[in-house]
TORKOL-4160 file (C-alpha; in steps of 0.2 Angstrom, whole numbers, padded with zeros to 4 digits, m for minus):
316
<pt num="1" X="m0094" Y="m0060" Z="m0009"/>
<pt num="2" X="m0087" Y="m0071" Z="0005"/>
<pt num="3" X="m0075" Y="m0063" Z="0017"/>
<pt num="4" X="m0061" Y="m0076" Z="0012"/>
<pt num="5" X="m0062" Y="m0071" Z="m0006"/>
<pt num="6" X="m0061" Y="m0052" Z="m0001"/>
<pt num="7" X="m0046" Y="m0056" Z="0009"/>
<pt num="8" X="m0038" Y="m0065" Z="m0005"/>
<pt num="9" X="m0041" Y="m0051" Z="m0018"/>
<pt num="10" X="m0035" Y="m0038" Z="m0006"/>
<pt num="11" X="m0020" Y="m0048" Z="m0002"/>
<pt num="12" X="m0015" Y="m0046" Z="m0021"/>
<pt num="13" X="m0011" Y="m0028" Z="m0018"/>
<pt num="14" X="0003" Y="m0030" Z="m0005"/>
<pt num="15" X="0010" Y="m0045" Z="m0015"/>
<pt num="16" X="0011" Y="m0034" Z="m0030"/>
<pt num="17" X="0019" Y="m0020" Z="m0020"/>
<pt num="18" X="0032" Y="m0032" Z="m0015"/>
<pt num="19" X="0039" Y="m0032" Z="m0032"/>
<pt num="20" X="0041" Y="m0013" Z="m0032"/>
<pt num="21" X="0059" Y="m0014" Z="m0025"/>
<pt num="22" X="0066" Y="m0026" Z="m0038"/>
<pt num="23" X="0058" Y="m0016" Z="m0052"/>
<pt num="24" X="0065" Y="0000" Z="m0045"/>
<pt num="25" X="0083" Y="m0005" Z="m0042"/>
<pt num="26" X="0084" Y="m0016" Z="m0058"/>
<pt num="27" X="0075" Y="m0006" Z="m0072"/>
<pt num="28" X="0072" Y="0012" Z="m0066"/>
<pt num="29" X="0084" Y="0027" Z="m0067"/>
<pt num="30" X="0094" Y="0028" Z="m0051"/>
<pt num="31" X="0091" Y="0041" Z="m0037"/>
<pt num="32" X="0074" Y="0048" Z="m0044"/>
<pt num="33" X="0062" Y="0044" Z="m0030"/>
<pt num="34" X="0051" Y="0059" Z="m0033"/>
<pt num="35" X="0050" Y="0056" Z="m0052"/>
<pt num="36" X="0047" Y="0038" Z="m0050"/>
<pt num="37" X="0033" Y="0042" Z="m0037"/>
<pt num="38" X="0025" Y="0054" Z="m0050"/>
<pt num="39" X="0025" Y="0042" Z="m0064"/>
<pt num="40" X="0018" Y="0029" Z="m0054"/>
<pt num="41" X="0004" Y="0039" Z="m0047"/>
<pt num="42" X="m0002" Y="0052" Z="m0059"/>
<pt num="43" X="m0005" Y="0042" Z="m0075"/>
<pt num="44" X="m0014" Y="0028" Z="m0065"/>
<pt num="45" X="m0025" Y="0041" Z="m0056"/>
<pt num="46" X="m0030" Y="0049" Z="m0073"/>
<pt num="47" X="m0034" Y="0032" Z="m0080"/>
<pt num="48" X="m0045" Y="0028" Z="m0066"/>
<pt num="49" X="m0054" Y="0045" Z="m0066"/>
<pt num="50" X="m0057" Y="0042" Z="m0085"/>
<pt num="51" X="m0065" Y="0025" Z="m0081"/>
<pt num="52" X="m0075" Y="0031" Z="m0066"/>
<pt num="53" X="m0080" Y="0048" Z="m0073"/>
<pt num="54" X="m0084" Y="0055" Z="m0056"/>
<pt num="55" X="m0076" Y="0070" Z="m0047"/>
<pt num="56" X="m0077" Y="0074" Z="m0029"/>
<pt num="57" X="m0090" Y="0086" Z="m0022"/>
<pt num="58" X="m0090" Y="0098" Z="m0007"/>
<pt num="59" X="m0080" Y="0092" Z="0008"/>
<pt num="60" X="m0073" Y="0078" Z="m0002"/>
<pt num="61" X="m0061" Y="0089" Z="m0012"/>
<pt num="62" X="m0052" Y="0092" Z="0004"/>
<pt num="63" X="m0054" Y="0074" Z="0010"/>
<pt num="64" X="m0047" Y="0067" Z="m0006"/>
<pt num="65" X="m0032" Y="0079" Z="m0005"/>
<pt num="66" X="m0028" Y="0073" Z="0013"/>
<pt num="67" X="m0030" Y="0055" Z="0008"/>
<pt num="68" X="m0020" Y="0057" Z="m0008"/>
<pt num="69" X="m0006" Y="0066" Z="0002"/>
<pt num="70" X="m0005" Y="0052" Z="0015"/>
<pt num="71" X="m0008" Y="0036" Z="0004"/>
<pt num="72" X="0001" Y="0043" Z="m0011"/>
<pt num="73" X="0009" Y="0060" Z="m0010"/>
<pt num="74" X="0020" Y="0057" Z="0005"/>
<pt num="75" X="0020" Y="0038" Z="0004"/>
<pt num="76" X="0027" Y="0035" Z="m0014"/>
<pt num="77" X="0043" Y="0047" Z="m0012"/>
<pt num="78" X="0047" Y="0039" Z="0005"/>
<pt num="79" X="0044" Y="0022" Z="m0002"/>
<pt num="80" X="0056" Y="0024" Z="m0017"/>
<pt num="81" X="0069" Y="0033" Z="m0006"/>
<pt num="82" X="0070" Y="0018" Z="0005"/>
<pt num="83" X="0070" Y="0006" Z="m0010"/>
<pt num="84" X="0085" Y="0016" Z="m0017"/>
<pt num="85" X="0094" Y="0015" Z="m0001"/>
<pt num="86" X="0090" Y="m0002" Z="0006"/>
<pt num="87" X="0090" Y="m0020" Z="m0001"/>
<pt num="88" X="0073" Y="m0025" Z="m0007"/>
<pt num="89" X="0068" Y="m0037" Z="0006"/>
<pt num="90" X="0075" Y="m0026" Z="0020"/>
<pt num="91" X="0066" Y="m0010" Z="0014"/>
<pt num="92" X="0049" Y="m0020" Z="0012"/>
<pt num="93" X="0050" Y="m0029" Z="0029"/>
<pt num="94" X="0051" Y="m0013" Z="0039"/>
<pt num="95" X="0034" Y="m0009" Z="0032"/>
<pt num="96" X="0027" Y="m0024" Z="0042"/>
<pt num="97" X="0026" Y="m0014" Z="0057"/>
<pt num="98" X="0011" Y="m0006" Z="0050"/>
<pt num="99" X="m0002" Y="m0016" Z="0061"/>
<pt num="100" X="0005" Y="m0007" Z="0076"/>
<pt num="101" X="0002" Y="0010" Z="0068"/>
<pt num="102" X="m0015" Y="0005" Z="0063"/>
<pt num="103" X="m0020" Y="m0002" Z="0079"/>
<pt num="104" X="m0016" Y="0014" Z="0088"/>
<pt num="105" X="m0024" Y="0025" Z="0075"/>
<pt num="106" X="m0039" Y="0014" Z="0075"/>
<pt num="107" X="m0041" Y="0016" Z="0094"/>
<pt num="108" X="m0040" Y="0035" Z="0092"/>
<pt num="109" X="m0050" Y="0039" Z="0076"/>
<pt num="110" X="m0062" Y="0024" Z="0075"/>
<pt num="111" X="m0065" Y="0020" Z="0093"/>
<pt num="112" X="m0060" Y="0002" Z="0090"/>
<pt num="113" X="m0053" Y="m0005" Z="0106"/>
<pt num="114" X="m0040" Y="m0018" Z="0101"/>
<pt num="115" X="m0041" Y="m0035" Z="0108"/>
<pt num="116" X="m0026" Y="m0042" Z="0117"/>
<pt num="117" X="m0023" Y="m0055" Z="0104"/>
<pt num="118" X="m0023" Y="m0042" Z="0091"/>
<pt num="119" X="m0009" Y="m0032" Z="0100"/>
<pt num="120" X="0001" Y="m0048" Z="0103"/>
<pt num="121" X="0000" Y="m0053" Z="0085"/>
<pt num="122" X="0006" Y="m0036" Z="0079"/>
<pt num="123" X="0020" Y="m0037" Z="0092"/>
<pt num="124" X="0025" Y="m0054" Z="0085"/>
<pt num="125" X="0025" Y="m0046" Z="0067"/>
<pt num="126" X="0036" Y="m0032" Z="0074"/>
<pt num="127" X="0048" Y="m0044" Z="0082"/>
<pt num="128" X="0049" Y="m0054" Z="0066"/>
<pt num="129" X="0054" Y="m0037" Z="0057"/>
<pt num="130" X="0067" Y="m0034" Z="0071"/>
<pt num="131" X="0075" Y="m0051" Z="0068"/>
<pt num="132" X="0078" Y="m0046" Z="0049"/>
<pt num="133" X="0083" Y="m0028" Z="0051"/>
<pt num="134" X="0094" Y="m0030" Z="0067"/>
<pt num="135" X="0103" Y="m0044" Z="0059"/>
<pt num="136" X="0109" Y="m0034" Z="0045"/>
<pt num="137" X="0110" Y="m0017" Z="0055"/>
<pt num="138" X="0128" Y="m0015" Z="0050"/>
<pt num="139" X="0124" Y="m0015" Z="0031"/>
<pt num="140" X="0108" Y="m0004" Z="0033"/>
<pt num="141" X="0107" Y="0014" Z="0028"/>
<pt num="142" X="0099" Y="0024" Z="0043"/>
<pt num="143" X="0090" Y="0036" Z="0031"/>
<pt num="144" X="0083" Y="0022" Z="0021"/>
<pt num="145" X="0076" Y="0014" Z="0037"/>
<pt num="146" X="0068" Y="0030" Z="0043"/>
<pt num="147" X="0061" Y="0033" Z="0026"/>
<pt num="148" X="0053" Y="0015" Z="0026"/>
<pt num="149" X="0046" Y="0018" Z="0043"/>
<pt num="150" X="0039" Y="0035" Z="0038"/>
<pt num="151" X="0031" Y="0028" Z="0023"/>
<pt num="152" X="0022" Y="0015" Z="0033"/>
<pt num="153" X="0016" Y="0028" Z="0046"/>
<pt num="154" X="0009" Y="0038" Z="0032"/>
<pt num="155" X="0000" Y="0024" Z="0023"/>
<pt num="156" X="m0007" Y="0018" Z="0040"/>
<pt num="157" X="m0014" Y="0035" Z="0044"/>
<pt num="158" X="m0022" Y="0035" Z="0026"/>
<pt num="159" X="m0029" Y="0018" Z="0028"/>
<pt num="160" X="m0038" Y="0022" Z="0045"/>
<pt num="161" X="m0045" Y="0039" Z="0038"/>
<pt num="162" X="m0051" Y="0030" Z="0023"/>
<pt num="163" X="m0061" Y="0019" Z="0034"/>
<pt num="164" X="m0067" Y="0033" Z="0045"/>
<pt num="165" X="m0073" Y="0044" Z="0031"/>
<pt num="166" X="m0080" Y="0030" Z="0020"/>
<pt num="167" X="m0086" Y="0036" Z="0003"/>
<pt num="168" X="m0099" Y="0048" Z="m0002"/>
<pt num="169" X="m0116" Y="0041" Z="m0009"/>
<pt num="170" X="m0115" Y="0034" Z="m0026"/>
<pt num="171" X="m0096" Y="0034" Z="m0027"/>
<pt num="172" X="m0086" Y="0017" Z="m0027"/>
<pt num="173" X="m0069" Y="0012" Z="m0024"/>
<pt num="174" X="m0063" Y="0015" Z="m0042"/>
<pt num="175" X="m0067" Y="0033" Z="m0041"/>
<pt num="176" X="m0060" Y="0035" Z="m0023"/>
<pt num="177" X="m0044" Y="0027" Z="m0029"/>
<pt num="178" X="m0043" Y="0038" Z="m0044"/>
<pt num="179" X="m0045" Y="0054" Z="m0033"/>
<pt num="180" X="m0031" Y="0049" Z="m0022"/>
<pt num="181" X="m0019" Y="0044" Z="m0035"/>
<pt num="182" X="m0022" Y="0060" Z="m0045"/>
<pt num="183" X="m0021" Y="0071" Z="m0029"/>
<pt num="184" X="m0005" Y="0063" Z="m0023"/>
<pt num="185" X="0003" Y="0064" Z="m0041"/>
<pt num="186" X="m0001" Y="0082" Z="m0042"/>
<pt num="187" X="0006" Y="0085" Z="m0025"/>
<pt num="188" X="0022" Y="0076" Z="m0030"/>
<pt num="189" X="0024" Y="0084" Z="m0047"/>
<pt num="190" X="0031" Y="0102" Z="m0042"/>
<pt num="191" X="0042" Y="0095" Z="m0029"/>
<pt num="192" X="0049" Y="0082" Z="m0041"/>
<pt num="193" X="0054" Y="0095" Z="m0054"/>
<pt num="194" X="0061" Y="0107" Z="m0041"/>
<pt num="195" X="0071" Y="0094" Z="m0032"/>
<pt num="196" X="0076" Y="0083" Z="m0046"/>
<pt num="197" X="0075" Y="0094" Z="m0061"/>
<pt num="198" X="0071" Y="0088" Z="m0078"/>
<pt num="199" X="0065" Y="0070" Z="m0081"/>
<pt num="200" X="0079" Y="0058" Z="m0085"/>
<pt num="201" X="0081" Y="0049" Z="m0102"/>
<pt num="202" X="0072" Y="0033" Z="m0102"/>
<pt num="203" X="0077" Y="0017" Z="m0111"/>
<pt num="204" X="0065" Y="0002" Z="m0115"/>
<pt num="205" X="0068" Y="m0006" Z="m0098"/>
<pt num="206" X="0063" Y="0010" Z="m0089"/>
<pt num="207" X="0048" Y="0013" Z="m0099"/>
<pt num="208" X="0042" Y="m0005" Z="m0096"/>
<pt num="209" X="0046" Y="m0003" Z="m0078"/>
<pt num="210" X="0035" Y="0013" Z="m0076"/>
<pt num="211" X="0021" Y="0005" Z="m0086"/>
<pt num="212" X="0021" Y="m0010" Z="m0074"/>
<pt num="213" X="0021" Y="0001" Z="m0059"/>
<pt num="214" X="0007" Y="0013" Z="m0065"/>
<pt num="215" X="m0005" Y="m0001" Z="m0071"/>
<pt num="216" X="m0003" Y="m0017" Z="m0062"/>
<pt num="217" X="0006" Y="m0011" Z="m0047"/>
<pt num="218" X="m0004" Y="0005" Z="m0044"/>
<pt num="219" X="m0020" Y="0006" Z="m0053"/>
<pt num="220" X="m0026" Y="m0012" Z="m0051"/>
<pt num="221" X="m0017" Y="m0015" Z="m0034"/>
<pt num="222" X="m0024" Y="0001" Z="m0026"/>
<pt num="223" X="m0041" Y="m0002" Z="m0032"/>
<pt num="224" X="m0041" Y="m0019" Z="m0024"/>
<pt num="225" X="m0034" Y="m0011" Z="m0008"/>
<pt num="226" X="m0047" Y="0002" Z="m0006"/>
<pt num="227" X="m0060" Y="m0010" Z="m0010"/>
<pt num="228" X="m0054" Y="m0021" Z="0004"/>
<pt num="229" X="m0054" Y="m0007" Z="0016"/>
<pt num="230" X="m0073" Y="m0005" Z="0012"/>
<pt num="231" X="m0077" Y="m0023" Z="0017"/>
<pt num="232" X="m0064" Y="m0027" Z="0030"/>
<pt num="233" X="m0058" Y="m0019" Z="0046"/>
<pt num="234" X="m0043" Y="m0007" Z="0045"/>
<pt num="235" X="m0033" Y="m0019" Z="0056"/>
<pt num="236" X="m0037" Y="m0034" Z="0045"/>
<pt num="237" X="m0032" Y="m0025" Z="0030"/>
<pt num="238" X="m0015" Y="m0019" Z="0037"/>
<pt num="239" X="m0011" Y="m0037" Z="0043"/>
<pt num="240" X="m0010" Y="m0041" Z="0025"/>
<pt num="241" X="0005" Y="m0029" Z="0024"/>
<pt num="242" X="0019" Y="m0042" Z="0028"/>
<pt num="243" X="0015" Y="m0051" Z="0012"/>
<pt num="244" X="0024" Y="m0036" Z="0004"/>
<pt num="245" X="0041" Y="m0040" Z="0012"/>
<pt num="246" X="0038" Y="m0059" Z="0010"/>
<pt num="247" X="0036" Y="m0056" Z="m0009"/>
<pt num="248" X="0051" Y="m0044" Z="m0010"/>
<pt num="249" X="0062" Y="m0057" Z="m0001"/>
<pt num="250" X="0057" Y="m0071" Z="m0012"/>
<pt num="251" X="0060" Y="m0060" Z="m0028"/>
<pt num="252" X="0076" Y="m0054" Z="m0021"/>
<pt num="253" X="0082" Y="m0072" Z="m0017"/>
<pt num="254" X="0075" Y="m0079" Z="m0034"/>
<pt num="255" X="0079" Y="m0065" Z="m0046"/>
<pt num="256" X="0093" Y="m0054" Z="m0038"/>
<pt num="257" X="0103" Y="m0067" Z="m0029"/>
<pt num="258" X="0101" Y="m0058" Z="m0012"/>
<pt num="259" X="0104" Y="m0070" Z="0003"/>
<pt num="260" X="0095" Y="m0071" Z="0020"/>
<pt num="261" X="0102" Y="m0079" Z="0035"/>
<pt num="262" X="0093" Y="m0092" Z="0045"/>
<pt num="263" X="0088" Y="m0079" Z="0058"/>
<pt num="264" X="0082" Y="m0068" Z="0045"/>
<pt num="265" X="0071" Y="m0082" Z="0038"/>
<pt num="266" X="0064" Y="m0085" Z="0055"/>
<pt num="267" X="0059" Y="m0067" Z="0056"/>
<pt num="268" X="0051" Y="m0068" Z="0039"/>
<pt num="269" X="0041" Y="m0084" Z="0045"/>
<pt num="270" X="0035" Y="m0074" Z="0060"/>
<pt num="271" X="0029" Y="m0060" Z="0049"/>
<pt num="272" X="0020" Y="m0072" Z="0038"/>
<pt num="273" X="0012" Y="m0081" Z="0053"/>
<pt num="274" X="0006" Y="m0064" Z="0060"/>
<pt num="275" X="m0002" Y="m0061" Z="0043"/>
<pt num="276" X="m0012" Y="m0077" Z="0044"/>
<pt num="277" X="m0016" Y="m0074" Z="0063"/>
<pt num="278" X="m0021" Y="m0056" Z="0059"/>
<pt num="279" X="m0035" Y="m0062" Z="0048"/>
<pt num="280" X="m0041" Y="m0074" Z="0062"/>
<pt num="281" X="m0040" Y="m0063" Z="0077"/>
<pt num="282" X="m0048" Y="m0048" Z="0069"/>
<pt num="283" X="m0060" Y="m0057" Z="0058"/>
<pt num="284" X="m0075" Y="m0055" Z="0069"/>
<pt num="285" X="m0089" Y="m0042" Z="0068"/>
<pt num="286" X="m0084" Y="m0025" Z="0064"/>
<pt num="287" X="m0087" Y="m0011" Z="0077"/>
<pt num="288" X="m0102" Y="0000" Z="0077"/>
<pt num="289" X="m0092" Y="0014" Z="0071"/>
<pt num="290" X="m0086" Y="0004" Z="0056"/>
<pt num="291" X="m0103" Y="m0003" Z="0052"/>
<pt num="292" X="m0109" Y="0015" Z="0051"/>
<pt num="293" X="m0096" Y="0017" Z="0037"/>
<pt num="294" X="m0103" Y="0003" Z="0027"/>
<pt num="295" X="m0100" Y="0006" Z="0008"/>
<pt num="296" X="m0114" Y="m0006" Z="0002"/>
<pt num="297" X="m0124" Y="0007" Z="m0008"/>
<pt num="298" X="m0108" Y="0014" Z="m0016"/>
<pt num="299" X="m0103" Y="m0003" Z="m0021"/>
<pt num="300" X="m0119" Y="m0006" Z="m0030"/>
<pt num="301" X="m0117" Y="0009" Z="m0040"/>
<pt num="302" X="m0099" Y="0004" Z="m0044"/>
<pt num="303" X="m0102" Y="m0013" Z="m0050"/>
<pt num="304" X="m0103" Y="m0008" Z="m0069"/>
<pt num="305" X="m0087" Y="0001" Z="m0068"/>
<pt num="306" X="m0078" Y="m0013" Z="m0058"/>
<pt num="307" X="m0084" Y="m0025" Z="m0071"/>
<pt num="308" X="m0076" Y="m0014" Z="m0085"/>
<pt num="309" X="m0059" Y="m0014" Z="m0075"/>
<pt num="310" X="m0059" Y="m0033" Z="m0072"/>
<pt num="311" X="m0064" Y="m0038" Z="m0090"/>
<pt num="312" X="m0057" Y="m0051" Z="m0101"/>
<pt num="313" X="m0041" Y="m0043" Z="m0104"/>
<pt num="314" X="m0037" Y="m0044" Z="m0085"/>
<pt num="315" X="m0044" Y="m0061" Z="m0082"/>
<pt num="316" X="m0032" Y="m0069" Z="m0095"/>
């Protein structure tokens, strides 16, 4: 598969995640970040486990737990906490500082020495974020901003470790995604019931919202994301992150009546420019460390299951 096709398919994940904030604030019960994270993660994880029919072995029980905690167990509650406390576009745009986290972690854990152009591109993305966030600083909730930043740091660490560890032989991205979603959901479950109590009553809109989050927004989107990590560099993948705030801002403007000032629009334009540039400046050969983590053999074994997941029902 061509790299451009892989990039486009991987980009569908952050585009889908950009709708999370509107769905959360408009359709889901208020002030239930842990319960929402649980219903988003665990059903999707169990579904993918049923499709893949592969369980971790040996050291991968521990690795799956760590990745599930970083990518799901900590990320989801922090993400929804920020979604409940910040406007959709604002909550998502904070996440576009992810490239800075990933660049630093890739240097430490993958031995990837970042090029000056890559760092500059990440700084431009962060500057675009600052134009959006600082302009509305008086209206922003400090806890919401901290939660958004913490969720980004957690996901960034999980992205880098996913590439560092690769996948065990014979295991494809579908199974790896199922492991992480299930582990993360099981981590969230006891905390959700202890902190938030019994599940709230759900109406039709809430049930529809949770179904969308669990299936399209999580099961399919995370499978595409981890599949992309196996074929691109960690930095390339994370530079797709600003597509999430761009999508959230467009949805907020088109569907929720949220306004953006000219300065904030300029910040969004910078973030989008950094997304495009990030694919160009990090699109060269992968480092020796990353080549050693190639997932080719696992992808061959995963083709049948992948075809099952992307069958006619999803192509319509």
